[in-house]
PyMOL commands that place a pseudoatom at each C-alpha (Angstrom):
pseudoatom trace, name=CA, resn=MET, resi=1, chain=A, elem=C, hetatm=0, pos=[-3.225, 12.786, -29.244]
pseudoatom trace, name=CA, resn=LYS, resi=2, chain=A, elem=C, hetatm=0, pos=[-5.200, 10.068, -27.621]
pseudoatom trace, name=CA, resn=SER, resi=3, chain=A, elem=C, hetatm=0, pos=[-6.394, 11.019, -24.117]
pseudoatom trace, name=CA, resn=VAL, resi=4, chain=A, elem=C, hetatm=0, pos=[-6.957, 8.650, -21.374]
pseudoatom trace, name=CA, resn=ALA, resi=5, chain=A, elem=C, hetatm=0, pos=[-9.129, 9.531, -18.438]
pseudoatom trace, name=CA, resn=LEU, resi=6, chain=A, elem=C, hetatm=0, pos=[-7.758, 8.133, -15.191]
pseudoatom trace, name=CA, resn=ILE, resi=7, chain=A, elem=C, hetatm=0, pos=[-10.596, 8.504, -12.591]
pseudoatom trace, name=CA, resn=ASP, resi=8, chain=A, elem=C, hetatm=0, pos=[-9.990, 10.377, -9.514]
pseudoatom trace, name=CA, resn=TYR, resi=9, chain=A, elem=C, hetatm=0, pos=[-12.330, 9.470, -6.682]
pseudoatom trace, name=CA, resn=GLY, resi=10, chain=A, elem=C, hetatm=0, pos=[-9.563, 9.164, -3.761]
pseudoatom trace, name=CA, resn=SER, resi=11, chain=A, elem=C, hetatm=0, pos=[-8.365, 5.809, -4.591]
pseudoatom trace, name=CA, resn=GLY, resi=12, chain=A, elem=C, hetatm=0, pos=[-5.167, 4.946, -3.093]
pseudoatom trace, name=CA, resn=ASN, resi=13, chain=A, elem=C, hetatm=0, pos=[-3.359, 3.693, -6.136]
pseudoatom trace, name=CA, resn=LEU, resi=14, chain=A, elem=C, hetatm=0, pos=[-4.273, 6.758, -8.300]
pseudoatom trace, name=CA, resn=ARG, resi=15, chain=A, elem=C, hetatm=0, pos=[-0.819, 8.184, -8.504]
pseudoatom trace, name=CA, resn=SER, resi=16, chain=A, elem=C, hetatm=0, pos=[1.115, 4.995, -8.855]
pseudoatom trace, name=CA, resn=ALA, resi=17, chain=A, elem=C, hetatm=0, pos=[-1.415, 3.992, -11.695]
pseudoatom trace, name=CA, resn=GLU, resi=18, chain=A, elem=C, hetatm=0, pos=[-0.715, 7.613, -13.329]
pseudoatom trace, name=CA, resn=LYS, resi=19, chain=A, elem=C, hetatm=0, pos=[3.055, 7.198, -13.291]
pseudoatom trace, name=CA, resn=ALA, resi=20, chain=A, elem=C, hetatm=0, pos=[2.746, 3.620, -14.772]
pseudoatom trace, name=CA, resn=LEU, resi=21, chain=A, elem=C, hetatm=0, pos=[0.340, 4.813, -17.395]
pseudoatom trace, name=CA, resn=VAL, resi=22, chain=A, elem=C, hetatm=0, pos=[2.449, 7.776, -18.365]
pseudoatom trace, name=CA, resn=ARG, resi=23, chain=A, elem=C, hetatm=0, pos=[5.734, 5.485, -18.565]
pseudoatom trace, name=CA, resn=ALA, resi=24, chain=A, elem=C, hetatm=0, pos=[3.803, 2.830, -20.681]
pseudoatom trace, name=CA, resn=ALA, resi=25, chain=A, elem=C, hetatm=0, pos=[2.164, 5.694, -23.087]
pseudoatom trace, name=CA, resn=ALA, resi=26, chain=A, elem=C, hetatm=0, pos=[5.844, 6.997, -23.918]
pseudoatom trace, name=CA, resn=GLY, resi=27, chain=A, elem=C, hetatm=0, pos=[4.462, 10.204, -25.003]
pseudoatom trace, name=CA, resn=THR, resi=28, chain=A, elem=C, hetatm=0, pos=[2.046, 8.478, -27.346]
pseudoatom trace, name=CA, resn=ALA, resi=29, chain=A, elem=C, hetatm=0, pos=[-1.164, 9.265, -25.177]
pseudoatom trace, name=CA, resn=ARG, resi=30, chain=A, elem=C, hetatm=0, pos=[-2.198, 12.059, -22.682]
pseudoatom trace, name=CA, resn=ILE, resi=31, chain=A, elem=C, hetatm=0, pos=[-2.952, 10.473, -19.218]
pseudoatom trace, name=CA, resn=VAL, resi=32, chain=A, elem=C, hetatm=0, pos=[-5.554, 12.925, -17.628]
pseudoatom trace, name=CA, resn=VAL, resi=33, chain=A, elem=C, hetatm=0, pos=[-6.212, 12.532, -13.800]
pseudoatom trace, name=CA, resn=THR, resi=34, chain=A, elem=C, hetatm=0, pos=[-9.836, 13.625, -13.636]
pseudoatom trace, name=CA, resn=ASN, resi=35, chain=A, elem=C, hetatm=0, pos=[-13.323, 13.619, -12.018]
pseudoatom trace, name=CA, resn=ASP, resi=36, chain=A, elem=C, hetatm=0, pos=[-14.776, 16.109, -14.381]
pseudoatom trace, name=CA, resn=PRO, resi=37, chain=A, elem=C, hetatm=0, pos=[-17.670, 14.471, -16.175]
pseudoatom trace, name=CA, resn=GLU, resi=38, chain=A, elem=C, hetatm=0, pos=[-17.091, 16.327, -19.393]
pseudoatom trace, name=CA, resn=THR, resi=39, chain=A, elem=C, hetatm=0, pos=[-13.405, 15.270, -19.585]
pseudoatom trace, name=CA, resn=VAL, resi=40, chain=A, elem=C, hetatm=0, pos=[-14.467, 11.554, -18.833]
pseudoatom trace, name=CA, resn=ARG, resi=41, chain=A, elem=C, hetatm=0, pos=[-17.185, 11.805, -21.707]
pseudoatom trace, name=CA, resn=ALA, resi=42, chain=A, elem=C, hetatm=0, pos=[-14.866, 12.866, -24.172]
pseudoatom trace, name=CA, resn=ALA, resi=43, chain=A, elem=C, hetatm=0, pos=[-11.943, 10.652, -23.460]
pseudoatom trace, name=CA, resn=ASP, resi=44, chain=A, elem=C, hetatm=0, pos=[-10.733, 8.044, -25.797]
pseudoatom trace, name=CA, resn=ALA, resi=45, chain=A, elem=C, hetatm=0, pos=[-9.972, 5.285, -22.866]
pseudoatom trace, name=CA, resn=VAL, resi=46, chain=A, elem=C, hetatm=0, pos=[-11.063, 5.319, -19.495]
pseudoatom trace, name=CA, resn=VAL, resi=47, chain=A, elem=C, hetatm=0, pos=[-8.986, 3.836, -16.631]
pseudoatom trace, name=CA, resn=LEU, resi=48, chain=A, elem=C, hetatm=0, pos=[-10.662, 3.031, -13.194]
pseudoatom trace, name=CA, resn=PRO, resi=49, chain=A, elem=C, hetatm=0, pos=[-8.258, 2.337, -9.985]
pseudoatom trace, name=CA, resn=GLY, resi=50, chain=A, elem=C, hetatm=0, pos=[-9.052, 1.093, -6.776]
pseudoatom trace, name=CA, resn=VAL, resi=51, chain=A, elem=C, hetatm=0, pos=[-7.978, -0.269, -3.504]
pseudoatom trace, name=CA, resn=GLY, resi=52, chain=A, elem=C, hetatm=0, pos=[-9.965, -0.910, -0.379]
pseudoatom trace, name=CA, resn=ALA, resi=53, chain=A, elem=C, hetatm=0, pos=[-13.435, -1.870, 0.267]
pseudoatom trace, name=CA, resn=PHE, resi=54, chain=A, elem=C, hetatm=0, pos=[-16.111, -2.391, -2.562]
pseudoatom trace, name=CA, resn=ALA, resi=55, chain=A, elem=C, hetatm=0, pos=[-18.732, -0.508, -0.554]
pseudoatom trace, name=CA, resn=ALA, resi=56, chain=A, elem=C, hetatm=0, pos=[-16.386, 2.400, 0.491]
pseudoatom trace, name=CA, resn=CYS, resi=57, chain=A, elem=C, hetatm=0, pos=[-15.048, 2.759, -3.044]
pseudoatom trace, name=CA, resn=MET, resi=58, chain=A, elem=C, hetatm=0, pos=[-18.300, 2.484, -4.926]
pseudoatom trace, name=CA, resn=ALA, resi=59, chain=A, elem=C, hetatm=0, pos=[-19.788, 5.373, -2.354]
pseudoatom trace, name=CA, resn=ALA, resi=60, chain=A, elem=C, hetatm=0, pos=[-16.717, 7.713, -3.206]
pseudoatom trace, name=CA, resn=LEU, resi=61, chain=A, elem=C, hetatm=0, pos=[-17.224, 7.110, -6.854]
pseudoatom trace, name=CA, resn=SER, resi=62, chain=A, elem=C, hetatm=0, pos=[-20.947, 7.844, -6.521]
pseudoatom trace, name=CA, resn=GLU, resi=63, chain=A, elem=C, hetatm=0, pos=[-20.113, 11.001, -4.637]
pseudoatom trace, name=CA, resn=ARG, resi=64, chain=A, elem=C, hetatm=0, pos=[-18.272, 12.426, -7.805]
pseudoatom trace, name=CA, resn=THR, resi=65, chain=A, elem=C, hetatm=0, pos=[-21.300, 14.105, -9.357]
pseudoatom trace, name=CA, resn=GLY, resi=66, chain=A, elem=C, hetatm=0, pos=[-21.953, 12.938, -12.933]
pseudoatom trace, name=CA, resn=VAL, resi=67, chain=A, elem=C, hetatm=0, pos=[-18.725, 10.731, -13.349]
pseudoatom trace, name=CA, resn=ILE, resi=68, chain=A, elem=C, hetatm=0, pos=[-20.577, 7.457, -13.260]
pseudoatom trace, name=CA, resn=GLU, resi=69, chain=A, elem=C, hetatm=0, pos=[-22.956, 8.707, -15.824]
pseudoatom trace, name=CA, resn=ALA, resi=70, chain=A, elem=C, hetatm=0, pos=[-20.116, 10.252, -18.018]
pseudoatom trace, name=CA, resn=MET, resi=71, chain=A, elem=C, hetatm=0, pos=[-18.567, 6.845, -17.959]
pseudoatom trace, name=CA, resn=ASN, resi=72, chain=A, elem=C, hetatm=0, pos=[-21.513, 4.957, -18.842]
pseudoatom trace, name=CA, resn=GLU, resi=73, chain=A, elem=C, hetatm=0, pos=[-21.726, 7.248, -21.916]
pseudoatom trace, name=CA, resn=ALA, resi=74, chain=A, elem=C, hetatm=0, pos=[-18.121, 7.146, -22.955]
pseudoatom trace, name=CA, resn=VAL, resi=75, chain=A, elem=C, hetatm=0, pos=[-17.761, 3.396, -22.205]
pseudoatom trace, name=CA, resn=GLY, resi=76, chain=A, elem=C, hetatm=0, pos=[-21.185, 2.029, -23.075]
pseudoatom trace, name=CA, resn=GLY, resi=77, chain=A, elem=C, hetatm=0, pos=[-22.329, 4.621, -25.350]
pseudoatom trace, name=CA, resn=ARG, resi=78, chain=A, elem=C, hetatm=0, pos=[-19.257, 5.296, -27.460]
pseudoatom trace, name=CA, resn=GLY, resi=79, chain=A, elem=C, hetatm=0, pos=[-17.500, 2.029, -26.716]
pseudoatom trace, name=CA, resn=VAL, resi=80, chain=A, elem=C, hetatm=0, pos=[-13.998, 3.613, -25.719]
pseudoatom trace, name=CA, resn=PRO, resi=81, chain=A, elem=C, hetatm=0, pos=[-11.749, 0.931, -24.174]
pseudoatom trace, name=CA, resn=PHE, resi=82, chain=A, elem=C, hetatm=0, pos=[-12.067, 0.642, -20.304]
pseudoatom trace, name=CA, resn=LEU, resi=83, chain=A, elem=C, hetatm=0, pos=[-9.733, -0.897, -17.799]
pseudoatom trace, name=CA, resn=GLY, resi=84, chain=A, elem=C, hetatm=0, pos=[-10.583, -1.503, -14.167]
pseudoatom trace, name=CA, resn=ILE, resi=85, chain=A, elem=C, hetatm=0, pos=[-7.657, -2.091, -11.834]
pseudoatom trace, name=CA, resn=CYS, resi=86, chain=A, elem=C, hetatm=0, pos=[-8.311, -4.097, -8.582]
pseudoatom trace, name=CA, resn=VAL, resi=87, chain=A, elem=C, hetatm=0, pos=[-11.336, -2.732, -6.822]
pseudoatom trace, name=CA, resn=GLY, resi=88, chain=A, elem=C, hetatm=0, pos=[-11.771, -0.796, -10.054]
pseudoatom trace, name=CA, resn=MET, resi=89, chain=A, elem=C, hetatm=0, pos=[-12.519, -4.070, -11.724]
pseudoatom trace, name=CA, resn=GLN, resi=90, chain=A, elem=C, hetatm=0, pos=[-14.766, -5.233, -8.983]
pseudoatom trace, name=CA, resn=LEU, resi=91, chain=A, elem=C, hetatm=0, pos=[-16.970, -2.218, -9.229]
pseudoatom trace, name=CA, resn=MET, resi=92, chain=A, elem=C, hetatm=0, pos=[-17.651, -3.421, -12.797]
pseudoatom trace, name=CA, resn=ALA, resi=93, chain=A, elem=C, hetatm=0, pos=[-19.692, -6.391, -11.191]
pseudoatom trace, name=CA, resn=THR, resi=94, chain=A, elem=C, hetatm=0, pos=[-23.330, -6.489, -10.286]
pseudoatom trace, name=CA, resn=ARG, resi=95, chain=A, elem=C, hetatm=0, pos=[-22.868, -6.279, -6.657]
pseudoatom trace, name=CA, resn=GLY, resi=96, chain=A, elem=C, hetatm=0, pos=[-20.224, -6.651, -3.883]
pseudoatom trace, name=CA, resn=LEU, resi=97, chain=A, elem=C, hetatm=0, pos=[-20.801, -8.829, -0.811]
pseudoatom trace, name=CA, resn=GLU, resi=98, chain=A, elem=C, hetatm=0, pos=[-18.259, -7.040, 1.615]
pseudoatom trace, name=CA, resn=PHE, resi=99, chain=A, elem=C, hetatm=0, pos=[-20.133, -5.726, 4.659]
pseudoatom trace, name=CA, resn=GLY, resi=100, chain=A, elem=C, hetatm=0, pos=[-23.413, -6.413, 3.302]
pseudoatom trace, name=CA, resn=VAL, resi=101, chain=A, elem=C, hetatm=0, pos=[-24.717, -6.212, -0.265]
pseudoatom trace, name=CA, resn=THR, resi=102, chain=A, elem=C, hetatm=0, pos=[-23.513, -2.988, -2.352]
pseudoatom trace, name=CA, resn=PRO, resi=103, chain=A, elem=C, hetatm=0, pos=[-24.605, -2.558, -5.874]
pseudoatom trace, name=CA, resn=GLY, resi=104, chain=A, elem=C, hetatm=0, pos=[-21.918, -2.090, -8.400]
pseudoatom trace, name=CA, resn=LEU, resi=105, chain=A, elem=C, hetatm=0, pos=[-21.806, -0.405, -11.899]
pseudoatom trace, name=CA, resn=GLY, resi=106, chain=A, elem=C, hetatm=0, pos=[-23.653, -3.624, -13.237]
pseudoatom trace, name=CA, resn=TRP, resi=107, chain=A, elem=C, hetatm=0, pos=[-21.388, -3.712, -16.489]
pseudoatom trace, name=CA, resn=ILE, resi=108, chain=A, elem=C, hetatm=0, pos=[-20.895, -7.499, -16.101]
pseudoatom trace, name=CA, resn=GLU, resi=109, chain=A, elem=C, hetatm=0, pos=[-23.067, -9.792, -14.262]
pseudoatom trace, name=CA, resn=ALA, resi=110, chain=A, elem=C, hetatm=0, pos=[-21.095, -11.043, -11.426]
pseudoatom trace, name=CA, resn=ASP, resi=111, chain=A, elem=C, hetatm=0, pos=[-20.713, -11.169, -7.471]
pseudoatom trace, name=CA, resn=VAL, resi=112, chain=A, elem=C, hetatm=0, pos=[-17.700, -9.992, -5.584]
pseudoatom trace, name=CA, resn=ARG, resi=113, chain=A, elem=C, hetatm=0, pos=[-17.047, -12.167, -2.846]
pseudoatom trace, name=CA, resn=ARG, resi=114, chain=A, elem=C, hetatm=0, pos=[-14.355, -13.296, -0.391]
pseudoatom trace, name=CA, resn=ILE, resi=115, chain=A, elem=C, hetatm=0, pos=[-11.922, -15.733, -1.645]
pseudoatom trace, name=CA, resn=GLU, resi=116, chain=A, elem=C, hetatm=0, pos=[-11.653, -19.024, 0.418]
pseudoatom trace, name=CA, resn=PRO, resi=117, chain=A, elem=C, hetatm=0, pos=[-8.439, -21.083, -0.102]
pseudoatom trace, name=CA, resn=ALA, resi=118, chain=A, elem=C, hetatm=0, pos=[-8.880, -24.557, 0.402]
pseudoatom trace, name=CA, resn=ASP, resi=119, chain=A, elem=C, hetatm=0, pos=[-5.415, -24.758, 1.940]
pseudoatom trace, name=CA, resn=PRO, resi=120, chain=A, elem=C, hetatm=0, pos=[-5.674, -23.361, 5.510]
pseudoatom trace, name=CA, resn=SER, resi=121, chain=A, elem=C, hetatm=0, pos=[-1.998, -22.487, 5.248]
pseudoatom trace, name=CA, resn=LEU, resi=122, chain=A, elem=C, hetatm=0, pos=[-2.516, -19.790, 2.569]
pseudoatom trace, name=CA, resn=LYS, resi=123, chain=A, elem=C, hetatm=0, pos=[-3.391, -16.548, 3.933]
pseudoatom trace, name=CA, resn=VAL, resi=124, chain=A, elem=C, hetatm=0, pos=[-6.040, -14.167, 3.138]
pseudoatom trace, name=CA, resn=PRO, resi=125, chain=A, elem=C, hetatm=0, pos=[-5.399, -11.210, 1.739]
pseudoatom trace, name=CA, resn=HIS, resi=126, chain=A, elem=C, hetatm=0, pos=[-3.747, -12.798, -1.039]
pseudoatom trace, name=CA, resn=MET, resi=127, chain=A, elem=C, hetatm=0, pos=[-0.654, -10.979, -1.375]
pseudoatom trace, name=CA, resn=GLY, resi=128, chain=A, elem=C, hetatm=0, pos=[2.171, -11.509, -3.688]
pseudoatom trace, name=CA, resn=TRP, resi=129, chain=A, elem=C, hetatm=0, pos=[3.604, -12.634, -7.053]
pseudoatom trace, name=CA, resn=ASN, resi=130, chain=A, elem=C, hetatm=0, pos=[1.351, -15.283, -9.138]
pseudoatom trace, name=CA, resn=SER, resi=131, chain=A, elem=C, hetatm=0, pos=[1.376, -16.207, -12.727]
pseudoatom trace, name=CA, resn=LEU, resi=132, chain=A, elem=C, hetatm=0, pos=[-1.725, -16.456, -14.544]
pseudoatom trace, name=CA, resn=GLU, resi=133, chain=A, elem=C, hetatm=0, pos=[-3.694, -18.875, -16.612]
pseudoatom trace, name=CA, resn=VAL, resi=134, chain=A, elem=C, hetatm=0, pos=[-4.490, -16.803, -19.656]
pseudoatom trace, name=CA, resn=VAL, resi=135, chain=A, elem=C, hetatm=0, pos=[-7.910, -18.220, -21.253]
pseudoatom trace, name=CA, resn=THR, resi=136, chain=A, elem=C, hetatm=0, pos=[-8.588, -15.745, -23.991]
pseudoatom trace, name=CA, resn=ASP, resi=137, chain=A, elem=C, hetatm=0, pos=[-6.994, -14.042, -26.895]
pseudoatom trace, name=CA, resn=LEU, resi=138, chain=A, elem=C, hetatm=0, pos=[-7.569, -10.662, -25.341]
pseudoatom trace, name=CA, resn=PRO, resi=139, chain=A, elem=C, hetatm=0, pos=[-4.584, -8.530, -26.766]
pseudoatom trace, name=CA, resn=ILE, resi=140, chain=A, elem=C, hetatm=0, pos=[-3.854, -6.645, -23.607]
pseudoatom trace, name=CA, resn=LEU, resi=141, chain=A, elem=C, hetatm=0, pos=[-2.897, -10.088, -21.893]
pseudoatom trace, name=CA, resn=ALA, resi=142, chain=A, elem=C, hetatm=0, pos=[-0.908, -11.177, -24.629]
pseudoatom trace, name=CA, resn=GLY, resi=143, chain=A, elem=C, hetatm=0, pos=[2.443, -10.432, -22.598]
pseudoatom trace, name=CA, resn=LEU, resi=144, chain=A, elem=C, hetatm=0, pos=[1.140, -12.674, -19.656]
pseudoatom trace, name=CA, resn=LYS, resi=145, chain=A, elem=C, hetatm=0, pos=[0.664, -15.682, -21.639]
pseudoatom trace, name=CA, resn=GLY, resi=146, chain=A, elem=C, hetatm=0, pos=[4.380, -16.798, -21.150]
pseudoatom trace, name=CA, resn=GLY, resi=147, chain=A, elem=C, hetatm=0, pos=[3.895, -16.946, -17.240]
pseudoatom trace, name=CA, resn=ALA, resi=148, chain=A, elem=C, hetatm=0, pos=[5.374, -13.787, -16.266]
pseudoatom trace, name=CA, resn=PRO, resi=149, chain=A, elem=C, hetatm=0, pos=[4.254, -12.955, -12.566]
pseudoatom trace, name=CA, resn=VAL, resi=150, chain=A, elem=C, hetatm=0, pos=[1.958, -10.074, -11.653]
pseudoatom trace, name=CA, resn=TYR, resi=151, chain=A, elem=C, hetatm=0, pos=[1.466, -8.631, -8.031]
pseudoatom trace, name=CA, resn=PHE, resi=152, chain=A, elem=C, hetatm=0, pos=[-1.755, -9.065, -6.229]
pseudoatom trace, name=CA, resn=THR, resi=153, chain=A, elem=C, hetatm=0, pos=[-3.036, -7.697, -2.875]
pseudoatom trace, name=CA, resn=HIS, resi=154, chain=A, elem=C, hetatm=0, pos=[-6.691, -8.406, -2.107]
pseudoatom trace, name=CA, resn=SER, resi=155, chain=A, elem=C, hetatm=0, pos=[-9.255, -10.549, -0.158]
pseudoatom trace, name=CA, resn=PHE, resi=156, chain=A, elem=C, hetatm=0, pos=[-12.220, -10.518, -2.458]
pseudoatom trace, name=CA, resn=ALA, resi=157, chain=A, elem=C, hetatm=0, pos=[-12.511, -11.311, -6.311]
pseudoatom trace, name=CA, resn=MET, resi=158, chain=A, elem=C, hetatm=0, pos=[-15.230, -10.969, -8.882]
pseudoatom trace, name=CA, resn=PHE, resi=159, chain=A, elem=C, hetatm=0, pos=[-17.065, -14.294, -10.010]
pseudoatom trace, name=CA, resn=PRO, resi=160, chain=A, elem=C, hetatm=0, pos=[-18.916, -13.561, -13.244]
pseudoatom trace, name=CA, resn=GLU, resi=161, chain=A, elem=C, hetatm=0, pos=[-21.937, -15.472, -13.765]
pseudoatom trace, name=CA, resn=ASP, resi=162, chain=A, elem=C, hetatm=0, pos=[-20.932, -16.145, -17.419]
pseudoatom trace, name=CA, resn=SER, resi=163, chain=A, elem=C, hetatm=0, pos=[-17.284, -18.055, -17.383]
pseudoatom trace, name=CA, resn=ALA, resi=164, chain=A, elem=C, hetatm=0, pos=[-16.853, -16.488, -21.004]
pseudoatom trace, name=CA, resn=HIS, resi=165, chain=A, elem=C, hetatm=0, pos=[-16.359, -13.063, -19.327]
pseudoatom trace, name=CA, resn=VAL, resi=166, chain=A, elem=C, hetatm=0, pos=[-13.357, -14.562, -17.475]
pseudoatom trace, name=CA, resn=ALA, resi=167, chain=A, elem=C, hetatm=0, pos=[-10.165, -13.489, -19.319]
pseudoatom trace, name=CA, resn=ALA, resi=168, chain=A, elem=C, hetatm=0, pos=[-7.382, -15.126, -16.679]
pseudoatom trace, name=CA, resn=TYR, resi=169, chain=A, elem=C, hetatm=0, pos=[-7.481, -17.286, -13.707]
pseudoatom trace, name=CA, resn=VAL, resi=170, chain=A, elem=C, hetatm=0, pos=[-4.942, -17.372, -10.757]
pseudoatom trace, name=CA, resn=ASP, resi=171, chain=A, elem=C, hetatm=0, pos=[-4.527, -20.125, -8.113]
pseudoatom trace, name=CA, resn=HIS, resi=172, chain=A, elem=C, hetatm=0, pos=[-4.249, -19.361, -4.434]
pseudoatom trace, name=CA, resn=GLY, resi=173, chain=A, elem=C, hetatm=0, pos=[-5.485, -22.484, -2.662]
pseudoatom trace, name=CA, resn=GLY, resi=174, chain=A, elem=C, hetatm=0, pos=[-8.079, -22.757, -5.427]
pseudoatom trace, name=CA, resn=ARG, resi=175, chain=A, elem=C, hetatm=0, pos=[-8.788, -21.161, -8.941]
pseudoatom trace, name=CA, resn=PHE, resi=176, chain=A, elem=C, hetatm=0, pos=[-10.522, -17.993, -9.394]
pseudoatom trace, name=CA, resn=PRO, resi=177, chain=A, elem=C, hetatm=0, pos=[-10.756, -15.112, -11.993]
pseudoatom trace, name=CA, resn=ALA, resi=178, chain=A, elem=C, hetatm=0, pos=[-7.946, -12.724, -12.181]
pseudoatom trace, name=CA, resn=ALA, resi=179, chain=A, elem=C, hetatm=0, pos=[-9.062, -10.675, -15.232]
pseudoatom trace, name=CA, resn=VAL, resi=180, chain=A, elem=C, hetatm=0, pos=[-12.334, -10.254, -16.984]
pseudoatom trace, name=CA, resn=ALA, resi=181, chain=A, elem=C, hetatm=0, pos=[-13.465, -8.849, -20.359]
pseudoatom trace, name=CA, resn=ARG, resi=182, chain=A, elem=C, hetatm=0, pos=[-16.523, -8.277, -22.326]
pseudoatom trace, name=CA, resn=ASP, resi=183, chain=A, elem=C, hetatm=0, pos=[-16.579, -6.176, -25.503]
pseudoatom trace, name=CA, resn=ASN, resi=184, chain=A, elem=C, hetatm=0, pos=[-14.681, -3.059, -24.811]
pseudoatom trace, name=CA, resn=LEU, resi=185, chain=A, elem=C, hetatm=0, pos=[-14.399, -3.781, -21.098]
pseudoatom trace, name=CA, resn=ALA, resi=186, chain=A, elem=C, hetatm=0, pos=[-11.411, -5.425, -19.227]
pseudoatom trace, name=CA, resn=GLY, resi=187, chain=A, elem=C, hetatm=0, pos=[-10.640, -5.538, -15.747]
pseudoatom trace, name=CA, resn=VAL, resi=188, chain=A, elem=C, hetatm=0, pos=[-7.550, -6.975, -13.804]
pseudoatom trace, name=CA, resn=GLN, resi=189, chain=A, elem=C, hetatm=0, pos=[-7.609, -8.116, -10.255]
pseudoatom trace, name=CA, resn=PHE, resi=190, chain=A, elem=C, hetatm=0, pos=[-3.830, -7.616, -9.850]
pseudoatom trace, name=CA, resn=HIS, resi=191, chain=A, elem=C, hetatm=0, pos=[-1.931, -4.434, -9.940]
pseudoatom trace, name=CA, resn=PRO, resi=192, chain=A, elem=C, hetatm=0, pos=[-0.123, -3.857, -13.394]
pseudoatom trace, name=CA, resn=GLU, resi=193, chain=A, elem=C, hetatm=0, pos=[1.348, -0.613, -11.788]
pseudoatom trace, name=CA, resn=LYS, resi=194, chain=A, elem=C, hetatm=0, pos=[3.333, -2.925, -9.120]
pseudoatom trace, name=CA, resn=SER, resi=195, chain=A, elem=C, hetatm=0, pos=[4.181, -5.614, -11.614]
pseudoatom trace, name=CA, resn=GLN, resi=196, chain=A, elem=C, hetatm=0, pos=[7.130, -4.257, -13.170]
pseudoatom trace, name=CA, resn=ALA, resi=197, chain=A, elem=C, hetatm=0, pos=[7.762, -5.009, -16.700]
pseudoatom trace, name=CA, resn=ALA, resi=198, chain=A, elem=C, hetatm=0, pos=[4.784, -7.340, -17.317]
pseudoatom trace, name=CA, resn=GLY, resi=199, chain=A, elem=C, hetatm=0, pos=[2.554, -4.535, -15.878]
pseudoatom trace, name=CA, resn=LEU, resi=200, chain=A, elem=C, hetatm=0, pos=[3.982, -1.941, -18.130]
pseudoatom trace, name=CA, resn=ARG, resi=201, chain=A, elem=C, hetatm=0, pos=[3.511, -4.203, -21.076]
pseudoatom trace, name=CA, resn=LEU, resi=202, chain=A, elem=C, hetatm=0, pos=[-0.150, -4.744, -20.240]
pseudoatom trace, name=CA, resn=LEU, resi=203, chain=A, elem=C, hetatm=0, pos=[-0.798, -1.191, -19.763]
pseudoatom trace, name=CA, resn=ALA, resi=204, chain=A, elem=C, hetatm=0, pos=[1.048, -0.291, -23.087]
pseudoatom trace, name=CA, resn=ASP, resi=205, chain=A, elem=C, hetatm=0, pos=[-1.198, -2.936, -24.728]
pseudoatom trace, name=CA, resn=PHE, resi=206, chain=A, elem=C, hetatm=0, pos=[-4.194, -1.626, -23.349]
pseudoatom trace, name=CA, resn=LEU, resi=207, chain=A, elem=C, hetatm=0, pos=[-3.293, 2.129, -24.622]
pseudoatom trace, name=CA, resn=GLU, resi=208, chain=A, elem=C, hetatm=0, pos=[-3.061, 0.177, -28.174]
pseudoatom trace, name=CA, resn=TRP, resi=209, chain=A, elem=C, hetatm=0, pos=[-6.198, -1.811, -27.685]
pseudoatom trace, name=CA, resn=ARG, resi=210, chain=A, elem=C, hetatm=0, pos=[-9.064, -1.442, -30.335]
pseudoatom trace, name=CA, resn=PRO, resi=211, chain=A, elem=C, hetatm=0, pos=[-11.964, -3.665, -29.294]
for i in range(1, 211): cmd.bond("trace and resi %d" % i, "trace and resi %d" % (i + 1))
show_as sticks, trace
zoom trace
């Protein structure tokens, strides 16, 4: 049975992500919550959750000895499918610009910076349900092309240098990336584990993804 390493580095959405992945898998994959490098290295897919500040999340991930190296081997070396959720997506970037400059994983050339709605009546954090503008044929987003809303809660977003790495946009007083993708890498700024049927469809499609 396919094994999916859900990285445990103390993220606040870890358990909700686990429950959603188990439900989406419906017995077709084994969801393993882990910070063991060997388990990550051998996994058939990797999911990185995340909520909170970029710098704090990157520091917590770095403190798990050998985990980043194992992720690099599995995702970069063997090419297994990867999904980053919320800050887990942001950590894929070159750097985060929250509370100073913090290097990220560097998997996608991008900055993570605060969103600034043009309409001052729109609040930050961006919280609530929004539909996406999907601009790619990425299979894991196929279920969202019909306009099904997904749930956001964030103040920062990833802005790739190459727009070809943007898989979907959302509008909150201005258009900004809501999903990114490159090769076997995918990331979503929203929370599929909080997005009801649309989120479960995305996770199920990720589990079937063969990039």
